[in-house]
C-alpha positions, 0 to 999 in steps of 0.5 A, spaced: 493 493 478 492 500 475 497 502 469 498 509 467 502 512 462 506 518 463 513 519 462 515 525 465 517 528 472 513 534 475 511 537 480 503 540 481 499 542 486 493 538 488 486 539 488 482 537 494 475 535 492 469 538 497 461 538 495 461 546 496 466 548 492 465 545 485 463 548 479 463 543 473 463 549 468 470 550 470 473 543 468 475 543 462 478 536 463 472 532 463 468 529 458 462 533 460 458 529 454 458 523 459 451 522 463 451 527 468 449 524 475 447 528 481 451 524 485 451 523 493 459 524 495 460 521 502 466 526 503 467 530 509 468 537 511 472 536 516 477 532 513 484 534 512 487 538 505 493 537 501 499 540 501 503 538 495 504 533 490 511 530 486 512 525 481 518 521 479 519 516 474 524 510 472 528 508 466 521 504 465 515 506 460 511 507 468 514 506 475 509 503 480 510 504 488 508 499 493 511 501 499 512 508 503 517 509 509 517 515 513 525 516 515 528 518 521 531 525 517 524 527 516 524 525 508 520 519 505 522 513 501 518 509 496 519 502 493 517 499 487 518 498 480 519 501 473 517 497 467 513 491 468 514 484 470 517 479 467 521 482 462 522 490 463 522 490 471 527 493 475 526 495 482 526 502 483 527 506 490 526 514 491 528 518 496 525 525 497 526 530 502 521 532 507 518 538 503 518 534 497 525 535 493 528 529 490 534 526 494 536 520 490 533 514 486 536 507 484 534 502 480 536 494 482 537 489 478 537 487 470 531 488 467 526 482 467 522 479 473 524 484 479 519 486 485 520 492 489 516 490 496 518 494 502 523 497 506 526 498 513 530 503 516 536 501 520 541 505 523 546 506 518 542 504 512 536 502 508 534 494 507 530 493 501 526 487 501 522 484 494 525 479 488 530 479 483 530 474 477 524 470 482 528 469 488 527 472 495 532 479 495 535 482 501 538 489 499 542 494 503 542 501 501 546 507 503 542 512 506 545 518 503 546 516 497 542 510 495 548 507 492 547 499 493 552 496 499 549 489 498 544 485 494 543 478 496 538 473 493 535 467 496 531 461 492 526 458 497 523 454 491 520 456 484 518 464 484 519 467 491 519 474 494 520 477 501 514 482 502 516 485 508 521 485 513 522 486 521 528 487 525 530 483 531 535 483 536 540 479 532 538 480 525 531 480 520 525 476 520 522 477 512 515 474 510 512 472 503 511 466 499 515 461 495 512 456 489 508 462 486 503 459 481 500 466 479 507 469 477 505 475 473 501 478 479 505 483 483 500 482 489 497 476 490 501 469 486 497 463 489 503 461 492 505 458 499 507 463 506 513 463 508 518 466 513 525 466 513 530 468 519 536 472 516 542 474 520 545 481 521 548 481 514 542 478 511 544 471 510 539 466 510 539 462 518 533 458 516 526 458 514 519 455 515 513 454 511 506 458 514 502 455 508 497 451 513 496 459 515 496 463 509 498 462 502 501 469 501 504 473 508 504 480 506 506 484 512 510 483 519 510 487 525 514 486 532 511 488 538 514 486 545 518 480 543 513 477 539 511 478 531 505 479 528 504 476 521 498 478 516 497 476 509 491 472 505 489 465 505 488 460 500 485 463 494 484 470 497 478 468 500 480 470 508 484 475 512 489 471 515 494 473 522 499 469 526 503 471 532 510 468 533 516 469 537 523 470 534 524 463 534 518 462 530 514 458 535 507 459 533 503 462 539 496 464 535 493 464 529 486 466 526 482 469 520 477 473 518 472 475 513 466 473 509 462 469 505 466 471 499 473 474 497 477 478 502 484 480 500 488 483 506 494 487 504 495 493 510 497 492 517 499 496 523 500 495 530 499 501 535 503 502 542 498 498 546 498 492 541 492 493 537 492 490 530 489 494 525 488 490 518 485 493 511 484 491 504 477 490 500 472 485 500 466 482 496 463 479 501 456 482 502 457 488 498 455 490 491 462 491 489 470 491 492 469 496 498 474 497 503 474 492 508 478 494 515 478 491 522 481 492 529 483 486 533 486 485 540 493 482 542 489 476 543 487 476 536 479 477 538 476 482 533 474 488 536 470 491 530 470 491 522 467 496 517 466 496 510 466 503 506 466 504 499 464 508 493 465 515 496 462 519 490 456 516 490 456 512 483 452 506 481 456 501 486 456 495 482 461 499 477 466 502 483 472 498 485 475 501 492 482 497 492 485 498 499 492 497 500 495 499 506 493 503 513 496 506 519 495 506 526 494 513 529 496 516 537 488 517 538 487 509 538 484 509 531 487 509 524 487 511 517 486 507 511 488 509 503 485 506 497 484 507 490 477 508 488 475 508 480 471 504 474 475 498 473 471 496 467 471 503 463 464 502 461 460 506 466 463 512 464 458 517 468 460 524 471 459 527 478 458 535 478 459 535 485 466 532 485 468 534 478 470 527 475 468 521 471 467 515 474 473 513 469 478 517 473 481 514 479 482 518 485 485 517 492 480 515 497 482 516 505 478 514 510 480 516 518 477 511 523 477 512 531 478 508 536 471 505 536 471 504 529 467 510 527 469 514 521 472 521 523 472 523 516 473 521 509 475 524 503 477 523 495 484 527 492 485 528 484 489 531 480 487 538 476 488 535 470 484 529 470 490 524 470 488 518 474 491 517 481 490 511 486 492 511 493 498 505 494 501 506 501 500 511 506 505 513 512 505 518 517 509 524 518 513 528 523 508 534 523 501 530 525 500 529 517 501 523 512 505 522 506 501 518 501 504 513 495 500 515 489 500 510 483 499 515 477 504 511 472 509 514 476 512 514 483 507 520 486 508 523 493 502 526 496 502 530 502 496 531 506 496 536 512 494 535 519 490 529 521 
């Protein structure tokens, strides 16, 4: 996970990088004494520009978002933590208006081992899931003020958490893990996958293990009367997918991936029932690359794509860590990643993109229905600070809103897709 030290709320314009408009002599934020690479960026001229960027911190030294939600009033809700597990983290929820103004922010739990993982909007409230003191948490927030209406924690065994939630006709289904072995990891915990069935008030009705299919359940989506759950298999070796009925009856299960590590974090479903998965992979790549696939309603793979290193550096040094995906109305999808040098030893400056390999950037790829790339683009701050894309949601005006990790909760507005 990328950790960056920023302590202030700020409002910045953002720079869309394109090969035709760069001038390295104008850049004073990068160390041009570094080796200069005449890199060959893969970024597209037809990609959308960015509109605005805002950033907010909580009470902790840093804040890190994991999930972003488009709200019915046109605003956006981002969920994550402020501070660090296991000693100083509190759940943080930040709500902004459609044009980026702060409406409210709420911190949940005492400082310690708390995680904010996902959110769901109901007619009256926002439902937040994650963990409080290493127990799975179900939290109800008032839409208008962010005030905590109710907070429940449920001990499913050991260190456990809910990662995502879906509404049912009578309540909710939450998915996540219990008995985490890697308790300090906010992404893959080496635990055991689980499903929890909750009533309309968030009270646990029953739960069941899905550890035979995935060690960490990460997303759940409803389609018709069925529920699709995605996650990671034991050891984070493959993408995992199951289809269940509302009572937990298994309809089918599948796994996807190659011969090395395949980490699945993002999932969405379009109106026709097509399933989109994304994450990052080491299978037949030189380093971590984005790994995206489209799957039909029966679990059959339709297409898959591995892409990475958008600035054209030496691929052995570049990580492209993909965290989220949204299906688009045209039958395709858009993914969000962070791209940068995890090792900070390569340190090459690319004049075409006015950025160092050590600077992390937001990386977006738009796929069409058949898996062809329509465009791919990187977005970065003007002042050379690190950005990494953590989550994405579609906006009512045909664009998107990206949750950016810049050490705070960043909100990056992307124009029409």
